N, C-alpha and C positions, 0 to 999 in steps of 0.2 A: 246464284241468288240466295241471299240470307235474309231471314225474317228480322224483325226488330220489335223490342218491347222496352218501355222506359225503365221498368223495374224487373230485375232478374235475380235468382239466387247467386251467391258469390261463386266466382269461377265458372259461370255457365258457359258451355260451348253450344252455340246455335247450330242447327242443322244446315248443311249446305245443300240447297235444292238446285244447284247448277250441275255442271258436268262432273265435278270432282267428288261429290258425295255418293252415298249409297243409292240415293234417288237417281242420279245420273247414270250410275253403274247399271241399275235395273232398266232404265229407259234404253240404254245402249244395247242391252241384251235383247229386249223386246224388238228393237229395230233390226238387229242381226238375225233373229229368228224369222222375221217376216219378209226379209229382202235378201235374196241369194247373192246380190252384188254388194251388200253392205259390209262394212267392218264393224268391229266393236272396240273402239279406241280405249275405253276405260279399262278393258281387260287385256289390251295389247293383242287383239285378234284381228288379223288382216282380212281383207275381202277375198276369202277363198271358200267357195261353196262346199268343198270337201273336207274342211277342217273339222276335227273332232275336238270338242271342248268338254272338259269335266269341271263342273262347278260344285265344290264341296262347301256347304253352308254349315258351319260349326256354331250351333246355338250358344251364345254367351261368351265367345272368345274375344275379349276386348283387346285393343291394340296396346293399352297400358299394361295389361297382364302379360302380354307377349314381351314387352320391353323389360318388365321386372323379372320374369321367370323363364324367358325363352332363350337365354344365352346359350349358344352352342347347339341349338335345335335346328332341325331341317326346316321347320315352318318359319322360324325367324330368319334363316339364311335366305329364304326365297321371298321374304316380305318386300314389297315394292314401295308402299306408302300407306299412310292412314287415310281413312274416309270417315266422315261423320255419318252416324245413323240418322234416322228420322226422329221426329218427336210425336208421341212418346217413344223413348228408346226401349222398345219392348217387342216381343215375338209377334203378337197379334198385328201390330202396325208394320213391322219391318219384313216379316216373312210373307205377309200378304203383298207388300210391295214387290218382293222378289218373285212372286208368282203372277203379278199383274202389270207391273210397271206404273201403278197408280200410287199417288201420295196418300197419306192418311186423310187429308181433306177430301180426296176423291172417293176412296173406298170406304171411309167412315168407321174403320175399326180403330178407335182411339184409345185402346188399352185392352188389358185382359178382360175387364168388364166394360160393357157399354150400356147406355140407357136406350131402350126401345119399348115404348108402351104397348106396341102391337103384340109383343110376346111376353108380357108380364112385368115390364119395368127393367130392372138391372139384370143383365144376362152375361154369360161368358160365351162369346161367339165361336170359339174353337171347339170346346167340348159340347156346346149347345145345351147349357144348363142355366137355370135361373138361380140367382143367389138365394140359397137356403130352401129351394123348392124343387130340386130335381130336374130331370130332362125336359126339354121344350118339345112339344108336339104341336104343329100348326100346318095348315094347308099351304102347300108350295113354300115351305119354310126357307129352304136355301136360296131359291131364286128371289124371294122377297127380301131376305136379309142381306144377300150378296148380289145386288142387281148390276153385276159387271162380269166380264169374261176373263178367264185365265189368259195369260199371254201365250200359252201353248196352243190355244184353240186357233186353228187356221194358220199355224206356223208353216213356213215353207221348208224348214229343216226338221227332221225327226227328233223327238225328245223322249227320253226315258227318265222318269222320276223314281228315285230310290228313297223309300220312306220306311221308318220303323213299322213292323208288322201290326203293332197295337193301334196305330193311327192311320195307316196307309189307305184304308177304305172307310174312314169316317166321312160323314157328310161334308164337313169342312174341306177335308183333303181331296175328296173326289171332285167337288166343285172347282177348287183352285188348281187341280191337276188335269182338268178336262182338256183333251187334245193331245195329251202325252200318254205313253204306255207306263203304267204304274207297276213297280215291282217291289214287294215288301221284303224286308230283311230282318234278321235277329242278330244283334251283336256287331261289334266293330269288325271282327274278322270276316264275317259274312258280308258286311258292307263293302270292305276293300275288295273282296273277291268278285262281288257283283259289279263294282265299278270297272274292274279290268275286263270282265266278260262283256259288259254292255259297250264299253269303248271299243273293244275288238269287233263287236257286231256292227258298229257304225263305220268301221274303217272302209275307205273307198267311196263312201257316200257323204260322210260328214254328219254332224248333228250335235246334240247336247245331251250329256248325262248330268242330271240335276240331283245331287245327293244331299240329304239332310240328316244331321246327327245331333240329337238333343241331350245326350247324357252329361256333357260338360255343364250345361245350364242347370240340369236337375241337381247335380252334386254341389254346384256353387250355391244354389238356394239353401240347401240343407246345412252345408258345412262352412260356407264362406268363400269369398272371392279369392283369397290367398291361402286357403287351407291346404294341408298336406293331401287331402283327398282330391281336391281340384287339381293340384299339381301332378298327382298320380294319373288322373284321367288324361291330362295334357301330355304326359310322357307316353302313354299308350297311343294317343292320337298322333304324336310325332313319329313314333315307330311305324304306324300304319301309313303315314304320309311318305316316309322313306321307302316302304315296300311298294307303294304305288308308283313312285318315281322309277324304281328298278323294274317293275313289271311292265310299265308302259314305255320304257326307254326304247328309242328308235321308231316309235309308232308315228311320230309327228304330231301327237295330240298336245293340247295345251291344258295344263292342270291349274285351275284357279280355285283359291279358297278365300272365304271371308266369313263374316258373322252378321247377325242381326243387331247385336248390342253388346256392351260390356257389362261389368258388375261393379257394385260398391257394397261394402259391408255396412249394416245398420245395427248398431248396438241396441240392446233392449232398453237401455236408459235414454235412448233418443227416439222413442216412439210416442207420438201424440195419439192418445186413445180418446175417441168420442164415445162416451158412455151412454148406453140406452136410457132414455128418460131425462137426460141432462138438458140444461138450457140450450146448449149448442145443438144437440140432437133434435130438439123440437123445432129448430130453424130449418132443418132439412126436410125436403118433400120426398126423398127417396134415399136408400143407402148410397154410400159413396160408390163411384165408378171410376174407370181409368186404372190407375196404378197406385201403389202405396207411396211412390215417389212423385207422382203427378196425379192428384185426385181431383176429379170433376164433381161439382156439388150442385144438385138440384135443390132450390130453395123454395120455401113456402112464400106465397104472395106477400109482399111488404117486408120480408126478412132480409133483403140483400144488404141494406145499410147497416143493420145490426150485426150481421155475419161478418161483413168486411171490417167493421169496427173491432169485433172480437179477434179476428185474424191479425189486425194491425198491432194489437197490444199483446194478447196471449201467445201469439206465434212469432213475435219479433225474434229474429235470429234462428228460427226454426223453419219458417216457410214464407214465401211471398204469395200473396193473394192477387190474382189477376181476373178481371171481369171477362165474361164471355165475349163481349164486344171487342175488348182490347186483344184478346187471344185470336179471334178470327181476323181482325184487321191487321194483325202483325204478320200473318203468313206463317206462323210457327208450325202449323199442320201441313204446310206445303202448298204448291200451286195446283192449278187445274180447276175444273168445274166442281164446285162443292157438292158433296153427297147430299141428297134430298133431305136427310135427317141429321145433317151435321150439327145444326143448331141444338137439337135435342141431345146429341152425343157429348156436348161440352157443358151442358147445364147452364147455370147462371154465373158461376165463377170456378176458377181452378186454384188449387193449392200446389204451388211448385216448391218442393221441399229443398231446404238447404242441404249441403253435403252431409251424409250420415243420418239424416232424419227421415222418418216415415210417418204416415198417418193411417190409422185403421179405425174401423167401426165394427159393430157386432150386428149380425143378422140371425134371427131365430132359425134354427134348423141347419145352420152352416157350421161345419167343423172348423175351428180356428187353425190356421197354418202358421207355425212359427218359422220365420225365415231369417237367416243370418245374411246371406247374399241377396241383394235386391237390384232392381233396375227400373227404368222408366223415366228417370230424371235427366237433368241437363249437365251433370258433372262430367269431367273429361273421361273418367273411368267408364262411365256408362255410354257416352256418346261416340268415342273413337273406336272404330273397328279396323282390322288390318286388311289390306289387299295383298294377297300372296299369289305368286304366279311362277310357274315353271314350264318351259317347253321341253317335251320329252320326245 
């Protein structure tokens, strides 16, 4: 199933919410975990209750990057096909999918920033901070903000989640890993060693080792999607992947790797800045939320027509403005029962940025973050992620 909108940025790749996209991949994983007689066809895993599967999620590793820079690599040699990410093509939306099997429409995390007036307006749900105003503290915060269960909860197969030590026991991580055994790690070498050890511990009974690696994403943000620094991290990842293949050889395990999104570079001269106190800023009822490449806009009463008129003229060739009604009707955020606060999470309209363009605003107390590499939009570089698979 693919969504539809009449107007899209040039070269837009729509998310596939059928069996072949990242959404179908996650739904297949959830079904496999909860039914010992089930297979996981999207990952090529047969119905074998004693099968050990290692899922390595490499944050930010786009399929187009792999095509450009992966020649001769082990990761590229084991690539099976591309999959589309979800929309927005970002960690908050896609990693949550990979822990729940829920689309962004269902889990409601529609970007790094979301709007939730219960917790002060515009917040970042992963670190649980408010834009420009520090950590969020509220009664039953995680259960109210994340009113859904991890796919690991109640699973019939044992699951171990390997997560960086600095986030492994955050409130977001603990909620989304509930039902799994959580093991923190520090650095790529320790991650590879932990994967081998945990896969060995599951031998004979089967289960899942879910390993998350965020460094490629962090480096790509700072230095760019095709930077020497990003390629250096990729080379180290590839060597680690080769070591995993050697260490697990003969075990019968399946090693699967994918990503949550890819990257695109955004030059400084392709930034739309909404200046505090400007005519455009005065149309907004809250700071922007979502992503720099897909920004959701809460508008003051009566300002929608004026804002859309500004976008149609001032942002021609830079962004496409889509009303919330069109966004929700299109299915761009995926299938399933909509999150109770989804309407609030998409504002009154969205700015879908053209390739290379971003939009930012300023919030008092918030430290600006310069980014060369960005994601969240609908370009091919952001939307396509690889499915990598090896039987060992």
